[in-house]
C-alpha positions in Angstrom: -22.5 15.3 130.0 -17.8 16.3 130.1 -17.3 12.3 128.8 -19.6 13.1 125.3 -17.9 16.6 125.4 -14.2 14.8 125.0 -15.6 11.7 122.8 -17.2 14.6 120.1 -13.7 16.1 120.5 -12.2 13.6 119.8 -14.9 12.8 116.8 -14.2 16.2 115.0 -10.6 16.3 115.8 -9.4 12.8 114.7 -12.2 13.4 111.1 -9.9 17.1 110.4 -6.3 15.5 110.6 -8.0 12.3 108.0 -8.5 15.1 106.4 -5.2 16.9 106.3 -3.5 14.2 105.5 -5.6 13.0 102.5 -5.3 16.6 100.9 -1.5 16.2 101.3 -1.4 13.3 99.6 -2.5 13.9 97.2 0.7 14.5 93.9 0.5 18.2 92.8 -1.1 18.6 88.8 2.0 19.6 87.3 1.8 22.7 85.2 3.1 22.6 81.8 6.5 24.7 80.8 6.0 25.8 76.8 8.7 27.3 74.8 7.7 29.2 72.2 10.4 29.6 69.4 8.0 32.7 67.4 5.4 34.8 68.1 2.6 37.0 66.2 1.0 39.5 66.2 -2.9 39.2 66.3 -4.8 41.5 62.8 -7.4 42.8 62.3 -10.3 39.5 61.6 -7.6 36.9 62.8 -9.3 34.2 65.3 -7.6 31.5 67.1 -8.8 29.2 63.9 -7.8 31.4 61.2 -4.2 31.0 63.0 -4.3 27.5 63.4 -5.3 27.0 60.1 -2.9 29.5 58.7 0.9 28.4 60.0 -0.6 24.8 59.8 -1.3 24.4 63.7 -2.8 21.6 65.4 -5.7 23.7 67.5 -4.3 21.8 71.0 -0.9 22.1 70.2 -2.1 25.7 70.0 -4.0 25.7 73.1 -0.8 24.2 74.5 1.3 27.0 73.8 -1.2 29.7 74.2 -1.5 28.3 78.3 -3.0 32.0 78.1 -5.5 32.3 75.5 -8.9 33.3 75.3 -10.7 32.8 71.8 -13.6 34.6 72.9 -11.8 37.4 73.7 -8.6 37.5 71.2 -7.5 41.4 70.0 -5.8 42.9 67.0 -2.0 43.5 68.9 -2.2 39.8 71.1 1.2 38.3 70.8 1.1 34.8 71.0 2.7 31.8 69.7 3.1 29.9 66.4 5.3 27.1 66.7 6.7 26.3 70.0 6.9 23.2 72.2 6.0 21.8 75.9 8.1 20.3 78.5 
């Protein structure tokens, strides 16, 4: 009985150690760092789409330079970046 307990413990320990090593060996995700050169205060009845069109922006670029924006909850007075880059 003691021998099977030791084997079980060794197997569990080895599995946990292997899981930790695999998790630690994954590369950390890279986070884009936007730099904003110009902002716009959202006006009444504006949406992300209307702002994108107004400032002649590409939708993906707009979302990249505004990484925390939720276009479903955009509000009057919210500052959005309309000119910038991601480094």
